PyMOL CGO cylinders between C-alpha atoms (Angstrom):
from pymol import cmd
from pymol.cgo import CYLINDER

trace = [
    CYLINDER, 0.33, -0.10, 0.18, 2.66, 2.00, 0.86, 0.3, 1, 1, 1, 1, 1, 1,
    CYLINDER, 2.66, 2.00, 0.86, 4.05, 2.01, -2.90, 0.3, 1, 1, 1, 1, 1, 1,
    CYLINDER, 4.05, 2.01, -2.90, 0.98, 3.47, -4.30, 0.3, 1, 1, 1, 1, 1, 1,
    CYLINDER, 0.98, 3.47, -4.30, 2.51, 7.27, -2.44, 0.3, 1, 1, 1, 1, 1, 1,
    CYLINDER, 2.51, 7.27, -2.44, 4.40, 9.08, -4.42, 0.3, 1, 1, 1, 1, 1, 1,
    CYLINDER, 4.40, 9.08, -4.42, 8.32, 8.96, -4.04, 0.3, 1, 1, 1, 1, 1, 1,
    CYLINDER, 8.32, 8.96, -4.04, 9.83, 11.64, -2.14, 0.3, 1, 1, 1, 1, 1, 1,
    CYLINDER, 9.83, 11.64, -2.14, 10.86, 14.74, -4.42, 0.3, 1, 1, 1, 1, 1, 1,
    CYLINDER, 10.86, 14.74, -4.42, 14.04, 15.91, -2.69, 0.3, 1, 1, 1, 1, 1, 1,
    CYLINDER, 14.04, 15.91, -2.69, 15.18, 11.76, -1.15, 0.3, 1, 1, 1, 1, 1, 1,
    CYLINDER, 15.18, 11.76, -1.15, 16.22, 11.10, 1.57, 0.3, 1, 1, 1, 1, 1, 1,
    CYLINDER, 16.22, 11.10, 1.57, 17.61, 8.03, 3.48, 0.3, 1, 1, 1, 1, 1, 1,
    CYLINDER, 17.61, 8.03, 3.48, 14.45, 9.32, 4.95, 0.3, 1, 1, 1, 1, 1, 1,
    CYLINDER, 14.45, 9.32, 4.95, 11.46, 9.95, 2.80, 0.3, 1, 1, 1, 1, 1, 1,
    CYLINDER, 11.46, 9.95, 2.80, 8.44, 12.19, 3.18, 0.3, 1, 1, 1, 1, 1, 1,
    CYLINDER, 8.44, 12.19, 3.18, 5.76, 10.10, 1.66, 0.3, 1, 1, 1, 1, 1, 1,
    CYLINDER, 5.76, 10.10, 1.66, 2.31, 11.61, 2.20, 0.3, 1, 1, 1, 1, 1, 1,
    CYLINDER, 2.31, 11.61, 2.20, 1.08, 13.98, 5.14, 0.3, 1, 1, 1, 1, 1, 1,
    CYLINDER, 1.08, 13.98, 5.14, -2.26, 14.81, 6.06, 0.3, 1, 1, 1, 1, 1, 1,
    CYLINDER, -2.26, 14.81, 6.06, -2.37, 17.69, 9.23, 0.3, 1, 1, 1, 1, 1, 1,
    CYLINDER, -2.37, 17.69, 9.23, -5.75, 19.52, 9.75, 0.3, 1, 1, 1, 1, 1, 1,
    CYLINDER, -5.75, 19.52, 9.75, -6.46, 22.24, 13.06, 0.3, 1, 1, 1, 1, 1, 1,
    CYLINDER, -6.46, 22.24, 13.06, -8.72, 22.25, 15.29, 0.3, 1, 1, 1, 1, 1, 1,
    CYLINDER, -8.72, 22.25, 15.29, -9.68, 23.17, 18.37, 0.3, 1, 1, 1, 1, 1, 1,
    CYLINDER, -9.68, 23.17, 18.37, -5.98, 24.54, 18.51, 0.3, 1, 1, 1, 1, 1, 1,
    CYLINDER, -5.98, 24.54, 18.51, -4.01, 21.43, 18.60, 0.3, 1, 1, 1, 1, 1, 1,
    CYLINDER, -4.01, 21.43, 18.60, -2.62, 20.47, 14.64, 0.3, 1, 1, 1, 1, 1, 1,
    CYLINDER, -2.62, 20.47, 14.64, -3.50, 16.77, 13.92, 0.3, 1, 1, 1, 1, 1, 1,
    CYLINDER, -3.50, 16.77, 13.92, -1.46, 14.66, 11.80, 0.3, 1, 1, 1, 1, 1, 1,
    CYLINDER, -1.46, 14.66, 11.80, -0.61, 11.74, 9.97, 0.3, 1, 1, 1, 1, 1, 1,
    CYLINDER, -0.61, 11.74, 9.97, 2.40, 10.71, 8.15, 0.3, 1, 1, 1, 1, 1, 1,
    CYLINDER, 2.40, 10.71, 8.15, 3.83, 8.18, 5.75, 0.3, 1, 1, 1, 1, 1, 1,
    CYLINDER, 3.83, 8.18, 5.75, 7.86, 7.49, 6.18, 0.3, 1, 1, 1, 1, 1, 1,
    CYLINDER, 7.86, 7.49, 6.18, 10.09, 5.13, 4.66, 0.3, 1, 1, 1, 1, 1, 1,
    CYLINDER, 10.09, 5.13, 4.66, 13.02, 4.02, 4.13, 0.3, 1, 1, 1, 1, 1, 1,
    CYLINDER, 13.02, 4.02, 4.13, 14.91, 4.93, 1.19, 0.3, 1, 1, 1, 1, 1, 1,
    CYLINDER, 14.91, 4.93, 1.19, 17.03, 1.43, 1.73, 0.3, 1, 1, 1, 1, 1, 1,
    CYLINDER, 17.03, 1.43, 1.73, 14.91, -0.75, 4.50, 0.3, 1, 1, 1, 1, 1, 1,
    CYLINDER, 14.91, -0.75, 4.50, 17.59, -2.23, 7.08, 0.3, 1, 1, 1, 1, 1, 1,
    CYLINDER, 17.59, -2.23, 7.08, 17.60, -5.17, 9.68, 0.3, 1, 1, 1, 1, 1, 1,
    CYLINDER, 17.60, -5.17, 9.68, 18.11, -3.05, 12.38, 0.3, 1, 1, 1, 1, 1, 1,
    CYLINDER, 18.11, -3.05, 12.38, 15.92, -0.02, 12.93, 0.3, 1, 1, 1, 1, 1, 1,
    CYLINDER, 15.92, -0.02, 12.93, 17.03, 4.17, 12.15, 0.3, 1, 1, 1, 1, 1, 1,
    CYLINDER, 17.03, 4.17, 12.15, 16.01, 5.99, 14.89, 0.3, 1, 1, 1, 1, 1, 1,
    CYLINDER, 16.01, 5.99, 14.89, 15.76, 9.63, 15.22, 0.3, 1, 1, 1, 1, 1, 1,
    CYLINDER, 15.76, 9.63, 15.22, 13.07, 12.66, 15.71, 0.3, 1, 1, 1, 1, 1, 1,
    CYLINDER, 13.07, 12.66, 15.71, 10.04, 13.86, 13.30, 0.3, 1, 1, 1, 1, 1, 1,
    CYLINDER, 10.04, 13.86, 13.30, 10.51, 17.36, 13.46, 0.3, 1, 1, 1, 1, 1, 1,
    CYLINDER, 10.51, 17.36, 13.46, 6.96, 20.30, 12.39, 0.3, 1, 1, 1, 1, 1, 1,
    CYLINDER, 6.96, 20.30, 12.39, 7.37, 23.22, 11.83, 0.3, 1, 1, 1, 1, 1, 1,
    CYLINDER, 7.37, 23.22, 11.83, 4.46, 24.90, 11.10, 0.3, 1, 1, 1, 1, 1, 1,
    CYLINDER, 4.46, 24.90, 11.10, 3.92, 28.38, 9.50, 0.3, 1, 1, 1, 1, 1, 1,
    CYLINDER, 3.92, 28.38, 9.50, 0.29, 30.03, 9.55, 0.3, 1, 1, 1, 1, 1, 1,
    CYLINDER, 0.29, 30.03, 9.55, -0.98, 33.58, 10.95, 0.3, 1, 1, 1, 1, 1, 1,
    CYLINDER, -0.98, 33.58, 10.95, -1.12, 34.53, 14.96, 0.3, 1, 1, 1, 1, 1, 1,
    CYLINDER, -1.12, 34.53, 14.96, -4.02, 35.88, 16.41, 0.3, 1, 1, 1, 1, 1, 1,
    CYLINDER, -4.02, 35.88, 16.41, -3.09, 39.64, 14.87, 0.3, 1, 1, 1, 1, 1, 1,
    CYLINDER, -3.09, 39.64, 14.87, -2.72, 38.61, 11.25, 0.3, 1, 1, 1, 1, 1, 1,
    CYLINDER, -2.72, 38.61, 11.25, 0.85, 37.94, 11.30, 0.3, 1, 1, 1, 1, 1, 1,
    CYLINDER, 0.85, 37.94, 11.30, 3.00, 35.92, 9.54, 0.3, 1, 1, 1, 1, 1, 1,
    CYLINDER, 3.00, 35.92, 9.54, 4.91, 33.37, 12.43, 0.3, 1, 1, 1, 1, 1, 1,
    CYLINDER, 4.91, 33.37, 12.43, 6.12, 29.96, 12.46, 0.3, 1, 1, 1, 1, 1, 1,
    CYLINDER, 6.12, 29.96, 12.46, 5.58, 27.50, 15.70, 0.3, 1, 1, 1, 1, 1, 1,
    CYLINDER, 5.58, 27.50, 15.70, 7.86, 24.11, 16.07, 0.3, 1, 1, 1, 1, 1, 1,
    CYLINDER, 7.86, 24.11, 16.07, 5.85, 21.27, 17.63, 0.3, 1, 1, 1, 1, 1, 1,
    CYLINDER, 5.85, 21.27, 17.63, 7.44, 19.27, 19.80, 0.3, 1, 1, 1, 1, 1, 1,
    CYLINDER, 7.44, 19.27, 19.80, 9.63, 16.58, 18.42, 0.3, 1, 1, 1, 1, 1, 1,
    CYLINDER, 9.63, 16.58, 18.42, 8.44, 13.66, 18.49, 0.3, 1, 1, 1, 1, 1, 1,
    CYLINDER, 8.44, 13.66, 18.49, 10.91, 10.07, 18.78, 0.3, 1, 1, 1, 1, 1, 1,
    CYLINDER, 10.91, 10.07, 18.78, 10.71, 7.54, 15.94, 0.3, 1, 1, 1, 1, 1, 1,
    CYLINDER, 10.71, 7.54, 15.94, 12.06, 4.29, 14.81, 0.3, 1, 1, 1, 1, 1, 1,
    CYLINDER, 12.06, 4.29, 14.81, 11.52, 3.12, 11.66, 0.3, 1, 1, 1, 1, 1, 1,
    CYLINDER, 11.52, 3.12, 11.66, 12.92, -0.56, 9.65, 0.3, 1, 1, 1, 1, 1, 1,
    CYLINDER, 12.92, -0.56, 9.65, 10.92, 0.16, 6.51, 0.3, 1, 1, 1, 1, 1, 1,
    CYLINDER, 10.92, 0.16, 6.51, 8.01, 2.05, 6.59, 0.3, 1, 1, 1, 1, 1, 1,
    CYLINDER, 8.01, 2.05, 6.59, 5.84, 3.90, 9.83, 0.3, 1, 1, 1, 1, 1, 1,
    CYLINDER, 5.84, 3.90, 9.83, 2.15, 6.45, 9.92, 0.3, 1, 1, 1, 1, 1, 1,
    CYLINDER, 2.15, 6.45, 9.92, 3.24, 8.77, 12.46, 0.3, 1, 1, 1, 1, 1, 1,
    CYLINDER, 3.24, 8.77, 12.46, 0.19, 9.42, 13.99, 0.3, 1, 1, 1, 1, 1, 1,
    CYLINDER, 0.19, 9.42, 13.99, -0.82, 12.11, 16.43, 0.3, 1, 1, 1, 1, 1, 1,
    CYLINDER, -0.82, 12.11, 16.43, -1.38, 15.96, 17.63, 0.3, 1, 1, 1, 1, 1, 1,
    CYLINDER, -1.38, 15.96, 17.63, -0.03, 19.10, 19.31, 0.3, 1, 1, 1, 1, 1, 1,
    CYLINDER, -0.03, 19.10, 19.31, -0.80, 22.24, 20.37, 0.3, 1, 1, 1, 1, 1, 1,
    CYLINDER, -0.80, 22.24, 20.37, -0.96, 24.77, 18.96, 0.3, 1, 1, 1, 1, 1, 1,
    CYLINDER, -0.96, 24.77, 18.96, -0.41, 28.58, 20.32, 0.3, 1, 1, 1, 1, 1, 1,
    CYLINDER, -0.41, 28.58, 20.32, -3.99, 30.62, 20.67, 0.3, 1, 1, 1, 1, 1, 1,
    CYLINDER, -3.99, 30.62, 20.67, -5.25, 31.96, 17.80, 0.3, 1, 1, 1, 1, 1, 1,
    CYLINDER, -5.25, 31.96, 17.80, -2.48, 30.93, 15.27, 0.3, 1, 1, 1, 1, 1, 1,
    CYLINDER, -2.48, 30.93, 15.27, -3.72, 29.78, 12.42, 0.3, 1, 1, 1, 1, 1, 1,
    CYLINDER, -3.72, 29.78, 12.42, -1.32, 26.77, 10.31, 0.3, 1, 1, 1, 1, 1, 1,
    CYLINDER, -1.32, 26.77, 10.31, -1.57, 27.48, 6.81, 0.3, 1, 1, 1, 1, 1, 1,
    CYLINDER, -1.57, 27.48, 6.81, 1.52, 24.50, 5.90, 0.3, 1, 1, 1, 1, 1, 1,
    CYLINDER, 1.52, 24.50, 5.90, 4.17, 22.36, 8.41, 0.3, 1, 1, 1, 1, 1, 1,
    CYLINDER, 4.17, 22.36, 8.41, 8.05, 21.32, 7.19, 0.3, 1, 1, 1, 1, 1, 1,
    CYLINDER, 8.05, 21.32, 7.19, 8.20, 18.16, 7.86, 0.3, 1, 1, 1, 1, 1, 1,
    CYLINDER, 8.20, 18.16, 7.86, 11.78, 17.29, 8.89, 0.3, 1, 1, 1, 1, 1, 1,
    CYLINDER, 11.78, 17.29, 8.89, 13.02, 14.22, 10.18, 0.3, 1, 1, 1, 1, 1, 1,
    CYLINDER, 13.02, 14.22, 10.18, 16.48, 14.47, 11.50, 0.3, 1, 1, 1, 1, 1, 1,
    CYLINDER, 16.48, 14.47, 11.50, 18.81, 11.73, 13.61, 0.3, 1, 1, 1, 1, 1, 1,
    CYLINDER, 18.81, 11.73, 13.61, 17.65, 13.19, 17.27, 0.3, 1, 1, 1, 1, 1, 1,
    CYLINDER, 17.65, 13.19, 17.27, 16.68, 16.88, 18.09, 0.3, 1, 1, 1, 1, 1, 1,
    CYLINDER, 16.68, 16.88, 18.09, 18.77, 19.30, 16.15, 0.3, 1, 1, 1, 1, 1, 1,
    CYLINDER, 18.77, 19.30, 16.15, 20.74, 16.60, 14.24, 0.3, 1, 1, 1, 1, 1, 1,
    CYLINDER, 20.74, 16.60, 14.24, 21.50, 16.03, 10.93, 0.3, 1, 1, 1, 1, 1, 1,
    CYLINDER, 21.50, 16.03, 10.93, 18.94, 16.24, 9.06, 0.3, 1, 1, 1, 1, 1, 1,
    CYLINDER, 18.94, 16.24, 9.06, 17.24, 12.69, 7.47, 0.3, 1, 1, 1, 1, 1, 1,
    CYLINDER, 17.24, 12.69, 7.47, 14.26, 13.21, 5.73, 0.3, 1, 1, 1, 1, 1, 1,
    CYLINDER, 14.26, 13.21, 5.73, 12.14, 17.19, 4.23, 0.3, 1, 1, 1, 1, 1, 1,
    CYLINDER, 12.14, 17.19, 4.23, 8.89, 18.03, 3.07, 0.3, 1, 1, 1, 1, 1, 1,
    CYLINDER, 8.89, 18.03, 3.07, 6.73, 20.80, 3.12, 0.3, 1, 1, 1, 1, 1, 1,
    CYLINDER, 6.73, 20.80, 3.12, 2.64, 20.14, 2.51, 0.3, 1, 1, 1, 1, 1, 1,
    CYLINDER, 2.64, 20.14, 2.51, -0.28, 22.22, 3.41, 0.3, 1, 1, 1, 1, 1, 1,
    CYLINDER, -0.28, 22.22, 3.41, -2.89, 22.06, 7.02, 0.3, 1, 1, 1, 1, 1, 1,
    CYLINDER, -2.89, 22.06, 7.02, -5.90, 21.68, 5.23, 0.3, 1, 1, 1, 1, 1, 1,
]
cmd.load_cgo(trace, "trace")
């Protein structure tokens, strides 16, 4: 099923194949499909960092970094969850960054719209 998703145009060790984001009730709900470029027997660990661009309650363009989400990937994984947004924040797009650790080397990345 995962193979039906388009390949990640940026490539990378971990590919962000698809993502869905929805803001409601002051939270950003997400579902992100990740695959390893070359599946391995040992899991690749790291974090998913979401950087969300939008407008503050005053209408000012703003970018917000959400809490990193730990991950362990052997082949493919669907990461689902939700995180709080600042009060009145209206998100437009989310940058999904897959890093080897918080603040570390980038293993994959993709920019997706928030629905």
